[in-house]
Structures are given as C-alpha cells and as structure tokens.
C-alpha positions, 0 to 999 in steps of 0.5 A: 419626487420621482427619481430616474431609474430603469423602470421609468426610463422615459421620465428623464426626457422632460426632467428639470436641471436637477434630474427630478420631476414631480409626480404630476409633471411626470404623469402629464409629460408621459400622457403628452408623449403618448398622444403627441408622438406614439399615438400618431402611429395607427399600428399598435405594433409600431407604437410598441416597437418604437416605445421599446426602441426609444426606451432602450436608447435612453436606458443605454445613455443614462447607464453609460453617460450619467451626466447627460441627464436631459434629452436636450443634452443628447449628442451625436456621439451618444447615438454613435455609441448606441449604434456601435453597441447594437453592432457589438451586441450582434443585432441584425442590420435590419434591427439596427436600422429600425431602432435608429429610424425610431429614434430619428423620428422621435427627435424630429418630433422633439425638434418640432415641439421646440424641446431640442434644436437639432436631431442628433440621429440625422447625420449618423451613418447607418449599417447596410440593409442586409439580412443577417439570418434570412427567413427560412422558406419552404420549397413547393414540394415541402409545402405540398408535404405539409398540406398532405398531413391534413388528409388525415381526419384526426388533425384539427380543422383550426390548424389546417385553416391557419396553415392553408391561409398563411401559405396561400395568401402570404399574410402576416401572423398579426393580420391573420390573428386580427381577421374577422368574419366580416372581412371574409366574403364573396366579391363578384366571382372571387372569395376574398379577405380584407386585411389591415396591413402594416402601415394602416393599409387596407388590402384585398386578398383573393382566396384560392378555392382550395383555401376557402374550402378549408376555411368553410370546413373549419367554420362548419366544424366550429358550428358543430361544437356550438362555437358559431362565429358571427360577423364581428367575431375573430375567425380564428379563436382558441378551441379550449382555454385551460385557465378559463373555459368560459373565455373563448371568444377571443383571437388566437395568441401569437404563440399559438400560431408559432406552435401550429407552424412548428408542429406541422413543419416538423411532422412534414419532415422539414428539419430547419427552423420554420416560423409563421413568417416562413409562410410569407417568404414561401408565398413570395418565393413560389410566386416569383419562381412561377413568373409573377410580376415583381411589382404586382406581387409587391402590391399584393403583399403590401410592401411599400417597395419592390426591394423589400419583396426581393429580399424575401426571394431566396429561390433566385440564388439556386445555381440551376437558375443562373442566367448562363443557362438562358443565353441565346447563343448557347441554347442548343434547342434552337 
C-alpha cells in the first residue's frame, strides 16, 4: 500500500476513505491526471507550472488540515487559508493569482469528471493584480552602451547574437532557446523568425537589419569552427561542454542566457539587477516611448491583452513625460 507523503503529494487526489491506494491504482490515476488534465495544455512550461502550483496547494492542505484526506473534502476555507499563507509568505500578487488560477482550473476539471460537486476556488477573492517587483528595463542609452561592448572582436559571436536578438525583438528567453534554423528565413523583403509563443500561438517577428547581420555573423563563425547549424538544429547551441565535449548539438540552457545578460549588463555599467526578461521590458518600453501603437505592439509581443503590455512600460512614470507639459493652453510655442 502507498502512504501519503510529500514525495507523492498528488496521490491523495483520488485516494480511498482509508487514505491509501494500491500501487496499480496510484499509477493509473497519475497517468489519468497527466493525460486528462496537464496534457490538455500545449506548453510544457504551463504544465510544469500548474503541476508545481497544484502540488504546493495539496501539500499545504495535508500538512495543515490532516483530516481532509481526500480531494472531495477540500473546502473554500482551505483555499482561503492557502491564499493567506501565500500572502504572508510574501509571494507577489501576480504569483498568488497564477497559483489560484491553476487550482481553479484543476477543480473545474474535477467537477467535469464528477470527482467533486463544486469548485471551492471560484468564490475566493483574489489579490489585486499588481507587480510587487517590476522587471528592471534598460534605457535606450544603456542598450546602446551594451551593444557598444561588442565592437571589441574578443567578445563571443554567440553572446552578441543572443543579446541583439533579445533586445531587438522582445522575445522571451524560452522562445529564443527553442528557436531553430528553419524558423529563421527571408520572407519577401524582410528577414523574419517564426516562434511558438506562450499559449501555443505562432508569431512572426521581423528582424532588424543590424540584428540579422549579427545572427549571420554568428552562423558563419559556427561554420568556421566546424559547427554547421542545419535546418532542424537549434540556432543557439553551447560552444563547449566540459562534462561531455561530444554532446554539443542541443539548445542553450536557461542558466546560460541568464549568465550572458548579467555579464554584459555589468560590463556596460548597469548597476541594478538585470535579467533576460529585462530585454523584453526594454523592447516594449522603447517602442511605446517612440510612439508605437499599444495594440499593435501587444500583438507583436504575443500578449493576450493590452493591459499586460502596459504593465511592462516603466518609462511612462518619468516626470518629464507628464501631460502637464502637453497642455495646449500653456504651450508657449504657439
């Protein structure tokens, strides 16, 4: 018999009154859970996040409300307690909402399957959608200083291509990692990349001439070191692997992208914490400041709502951009 513990926190979801399952039952129910709920989401990232958030909730319930024992016994009070615990643990409002959304989606699934009669999350008040620690973006001058570093030939063509593509397209780190050579091509008079964005959406991004020259330079460099990139290969691959020098045809690790951004931001004199997501925020902020239409930009970066795009715009808060300076009746230039 399989006992409930932290290592198999999903086991109690379908457990019997005694709180136990046979090994066969447990394996069957886990497979059912995976393919009927988690695998309904196209994105592997979404599946991973939902699984983690749901596990966190049930671990919390079983540790703080031991008699609950079964998923059918989860009540609204347990969800409220979990929400309050997230707040006390200083999770950002956005993270709290994401976890509650994952949980609500899961209980909707259980209602549909007849496992529970109602969704205990649906009536729970959620925190206001505020960004507790906004993503730090870079100013246009800071981005130019970052690009200027690569005028020195000793810097890696791989690093240069990663930096340029992130800042001139606003794509996510995961989208860059999964980019393959077949996704990078000429379309009419434009050079483009086609990415699979969040939510399974397909986006076509136009590449600026400065950027595609950098990418082409990187691909030529790869060829010069006998690392030809073919159509089905990932564009960005590690150039060395201390653990296995023969295993290099693979995508870059997320940690490698983090390292590249952090390294060059520091060299460029940016004193605050910068992440790959800062490149996305910088792209959106610079575009909005230059007068790009909000809706058009929202579609370009793959946001489902213009409100999400607005959250990235940190530059609008500058005092010099106050509407008071645009008032017609005070405009002395008339």
